[in-house]
N, C-alpha and C positions, 0 to 999 in steps of 0.2 A: 410889494416892493415897487419903487418908482425911480425914475431918473437913473443916476449913476449906480444906485444899489443893485438894480436888476442886471447890470452889466459886469458885476464884479467877478462872477464865475460862469460865463456863458457857455464855455466849452463842455462842461459836464452835462448840462441839460441837453445841449445839442447832440452830443455823442450818444446819449441815452434815448434820444427822440422823445423827450418829455416836453410836450407841446402846450401845456395848459396856459402858459404865459407868452406863447409864441407871437400872438397878434400884437402884443404890447411892445415887442422888441424894437420895431421900426420907430414907433413914436418916442420911446425912451432914448434910442440912439440919436435921433434927430434933436431931441431936447437938449441932450448933453453937448452935442456938436454946436448947436445954436448958441449955447452959453459960452462958447469959445474957451472951454476948459482944456488945458493941455494934459495929455496922458491918461484920459479917462476911458476912451473907447478904443480898444485895440483894432487897428485897421484890418487885420486878418479876420476878426470876428465879423466885421461889417460886410465882408465880401459875400456872406451867405444870408444876409438879411434882405428879404424881399422889399421892393419898393425904393431902395436907395439908388440914386443915380450916380453917374461917373463923377460929376462935380462934387457931390457929397463925399465920395471916396477920397478925392484929393483933399478936401477940407479936413477930413479925418486924419489923413497921413500928415498934413501940415501941422495939425494940432498935436498929434502924437509925438512928432519929432521936435517941435518948437523949443521946448525947454532943454531937450537933450542936445540939440545943435548949439544953443547958447552956452550950455555947460562945457561943450567940447572946445570952444574957441580959445580959452587960455592954453590948453594943451596943443592945439593946432598952431597957435602963435609961437609956443615954445619950440616945437619941432621945426617950424619954418622950412618946410621942404622946398628945395629948389631942384629944378629938372634940367638935365642936360639934353637939350633938344637938337644938338648938333651931331649927335652920334649917327653914324651910318650903319647899314647892314640890316640884320633881321629885326623886325618889329616884335618886341617882347609883350606878350599878352598874359596877364595873370588872372586866374580864376579863384575866387574866394568862396569857400563852402565848408560845411562840416558833413557833407553827404557823399564824400568820396569813398563809398563802400556800396554794398548791395542796397540800392535806393533808386526810386523812380527817376530822380534827376540824373544820376550816374548812368542808368540804363539808356536814357534818351540821348545823352551827350557823348558817350564814350566813342562811338564810331566816327563822329565828326572830329573829335580831338585826334583820333588816329589818322584821319584823312587830310589833315592840314599839310600845306606845302612847307616842309622844313627848310627849304632854301630861303624862304621869305619870312617865316614866323618862328619864334621860339616861345613855346608854351610852358607856363609855370603854374603849378597847383599850389595854393596856400590852404592847407587843410587844418582846421581847428577842431575836427572831430576825432574820435578814437579810432585806432587801427584795429579792425576786427579780424585781420589776417585772412580774409576771404578772397575768393577768386577775383571779384570785381576790384577790390583794393589793389591786388597785385597787377591786374590789367592796367589800371589807371596809373600806377607807379611807372609802368613801362610806356604808357601812351604819352604822358607829359615829358617834356625835355628835362624839366627839373621839378621834383616833388618836395615841397617844403612842409614838414610837419611842424605847425606852429601852435599845436594844441596846448602847450604849457605857457604860452605867452599871453600878456594882456593886450588890450586894443592898441596902445601906443607902441608896444614892442612888435606887434604884427605889422603895423603901419611902417615901422622902421625897416622891417624885413622886406616888405614890398618895395619900398623906396630904394633900399640897398641893392635889390636885385635889378634895378634899372627898368622897372615895368613901365611901359608907355601907356597901356590900356589895362585898367583893372576892372574885371567883370564880377559883379556881385550876383551869386546864384541863390541867395537866401531871402533878401528883402526883409519882411516881417514874419517869416515862418519860424517854426520852433528852433531855438538855439542860435538865432541869427546874431551876428556881430556887426550890426550896422554902424556901431561906434567907430570901427576901423575906417569905413568909408567917409564918415564925418570929418576925419583928420586929413582927408585929401592926399593920400600918399602917392597917387599917380596923377599925371596931368590930364588924362581922360578917364572917366569912370562911367560904367555901363550897368544898367539894370536888365537882367536877362534870366528868363526861364523859371527860376525858382518861385517868384512871387508875381501873381497875376494882377498887377496894378502899379500905380505910381508910388514912389517913396516920399515925395514931397521934399521941400527944402533944397539946400544946395548940396545934395548927396550924390546924385548921378547926373551926367550930362545927357545921356541917351537911354532910351529903352528900345530893345530890339523887339520888333513887332511885325505886322503885315497889314496891308490895306483893308482887309476884312476886319481884323481885330480892332484897329483904331483908325477909322477914317480921318483924313486930315482935318475935317471940320471939328473933331473932338480934341484938338491939340491943347486947348486951354484947360482941359480936365487933367492934364499931366504936367508935372514939373520938368520932366525930361523931354528932349526933342525926340521925334520918332526916327528910328533907323529901320527902314522898311526892307524886309525880305521879300522876294518876288512872289512867293506862294504862301506857305504857312511859316510862321515864326518858329514852330517847334521842330527840332531835329529828331529823326528816328530812322535808323538804317534798316537794312535787310538781313542783318546777321543772325537774327533769332529764327532758327529753322523750326518749322512746324512739324510736330510729330503726329503720330496716329491718334485720332480721337478716341477717348476711352468710351466704354459703354455707359449709357445714361444712368443705369442703376448703380454703377460704381461711384458716381458722384452725387447720388441722392436724388436724381431727377426721375420722374415717372417715365415709363416706357413710351408713352405717347403724349401728344399735346404740345401746343405752341409754347416756347420758352422765351418769355420776356426776361431781360437781364439788366441789372445795374450793379456794377462792382465799385461804385463810388463809396467813399467813406460816409458813415451814417450822419455826420454833422451837416452834410450837404442836403439831406432830405428835408423837405418842408411840407406842411400840411396841404397846400394847394397841389404840389406835384404828386403827393401820395394819393390825393383824391383822384387825379387823372389815372394813375396806375390802377387803382381799384376799379375805376370805370372800365378800363381796358380788360381787366380780368373778368369782370362781370359780362362784358360784351363778347368775350372769346371763350366759349365753353371748353373746359379741359385744360386751359392754359395755366401756367404757373409763373411766379415772379421769383427769379433767382438773384439773390443778394449776397454780398460778401458777409461772412460771419462777423457779427457785432454782438458779443455776449451781453453787454450792458443794455443793448437796445432791442434785442429779439422779442422779449416779452411785450414790450410797449408796442412794437410794430405789429405783432400778431393781434394785440388788442385794438389797435387803430384799424386794422383790416376788418375785424369783426364788427366794429362800430359802423363801418361803411358797407356792411352786408356781404362781406367776402369771407369765406372760410379761412381761418388762420393757417390751415395746412397747405394752402396754395402758395405760401411763402416758403421758399427753400433756401437755406443758408449754406454757403460754401466756405469751408475752412481755408485759412492761409496756406499757400503752397509756394514752392520755389518757382521761379519765373518760367522755366521750360515746361513744367507740369501744368502750370496755370494756363499757358497759351494752348496747350493740348486740350484741356477741358473747355476752354473758352469757345472752341469751335462747336460745342454742343448748343450754344445759345443761338436762338433764331434772330432776335432783334434786341439791341441795346437801347434802353430808354435813358436819356440824359436827365440830369437834375438842373434846377434853375432856382436862384440866379447864379449859383456857383456850380458850374458844370464839370464834365469830365475833361481831364487833361491826358495824362498817361494812359488812363483806363480806356479812353476813346481811341487813341492811336493803337493800343494793343488789340482792341476789338477789330478795328479795320484791318490790321495786319493779319489777324486770325480769320478774316473773311466774313465778319459779322457786321451787317449794316447798323448804323447809329442814327437815331432820330433825336434831334435837338431843337430847342426853342431859343433862338438868338435874341438876347436883350441888347442893352446899350452899353453894358459894362464889360470890361476885359474878361473877367472869369466866366461870363455868360456866353462868350463868343468863341471860345477855344475850339469846341467840337465843330462849330460851323467853319472855322478856319481850316481844320483838318479835312472836312468833307469837301470844301472847295478844292483843296489841293489834290484830292483823290477822285475828283470828277463826279461827286454825288451831291451837288448843291440842292437837288430836289428833296433831300431829307432834312433841310433846314427850315423849320417852321418860324413864323413871325408872331404867333399868338398861342395861347394855351389850347384853344379849340382847334387851331390848325395842327398843332402837335398831336392832339388826340386823333384827328382825322387821318393824318399821315400814318400814324402807328396802327390804327385800326384797319385801314385799307391794306397795309402790308400783311397784317395778321390774318385777314379774311380772304384775300385774293391770292390764291396759290400761284397763279400764272405770273402776276405782277411781282410777287415776292421772289419767285425763282429768277425772274429777269433781273431784279435788283441784285441778288446774290451773284449772279453770273457776271454782271457788269463790274461789281467789286472785285471778283476773282481776276478779271482781265486787267483792271486798272491798278491794282496794288503793285504790280511789277512794271508798269509803264508810265504812270503819272508821277508828278514831282514829289508827292508826299514822302515816299520812302527812298528817294534818290539822294543818298547822303553825300555823294561826290559833288553833285551839282549844288546841293545845299551849302556845303563847305566853301565852294568857290564864291558863292554869293556872300557868305558871312565874311570871308576874307576881304572881299571888296568893300564891305561896310567898314571893317576895321581899318583898312588902308585909307578910306576917305575920312574917317574920323581923325586919324593921325595927321593926314595932310592938312586938313582944315585947322587943326590945332596949331601946327607949326607955322601956318600962314597967318595965324591970328584971327581966323574967321569965326563968326558966331555959330552957335550950336543950332543950326536950322535943320529941318528934316532932311534925311538922306534917302535916296532911292538907289537901288542897285540896278545896273544895266543887264545883269544876268537874266536869261529867260526862265 
């Protein structure tokens, strides 16, 4: 297969770690983007393709949305939303998602939603996902001032609901991830629209005015690679509170780990794995006698990954697969990991902050794209920037040093134990104050007719 044909069903081969045609994916994606064909390369797929730069990510998003934006214009003109900007009082902020249930986005965001100043802000959820009746759904129903279930509505009807609620700032939590309703944002139902948290990249087009980020994630010099203006958080862009209590670590045998030996860990989804990264992991296993690589259960990929390990001279039984668990039990077992190994170019997001909260160091290799820099952002905010590598060989060297130097490894773990409760990464109260400042500045600029230029918060 070549060109667009190889991109028709990329997710299946990535999820299964079928890598026979992996090396061709970059060339094929670039070829299709170079032909300026709209809607052929899904932006989400491109995030995990090695060698693609941030400008190409924007080009892909622009092409993906070009025809869709054009098709939405008649409906946008028909709706002709007008905004009452003279209203005083609380600033109404709406969050659009189908993940308002037990989901990584909800777990990251919920404590910040609960921490908002209700004298100044009124928070609305616009949920187009199903109600699972679970504890997180109930918690979010309480956390938001108003919870709108819009799952039965089409894009135009959701846009009308957003506009009818008087939302000043609409925050899209989905981007181009599964089940997204980007069509709602294309209708511009709110005067200010924001890309945040759910999608690690630009949406392209006239969809969002700002992307919430931080200076490590997106240095100012990269602004041309994004259609949105940067709204900078002072530390990491990612929210994560301290509400998840850590329980007692289970016995290693109870979770399938050997009684002894260094435990390398990566609980990222299998589609983020790439042959170059897996090469490094196998080199680390080979250089660290008795070690294992602990991965999240991926039934479709396990056989292929064991085969890939064998081809690299590593015994397949040194891969240990962990089944899905509820969050509390997952955090308990995660404490058994010694060192988390990040993927590249699509790195760990929630899995990285979960590991750091559980007291497990993370080694990452920061590239130039948004998804490759998230773990680096988290490490900066928790005071462990020394674990951010700038090349594959540096990544290997940092990981191997920690795995082989007991004194250095224990010092790193002790530093993380101290920092997790004192540094900004998990300080949700301070995080929310900074986020509120960004929202306030966005709104004031809009009312003053100012341009969407980058925003920095004054919060420390």
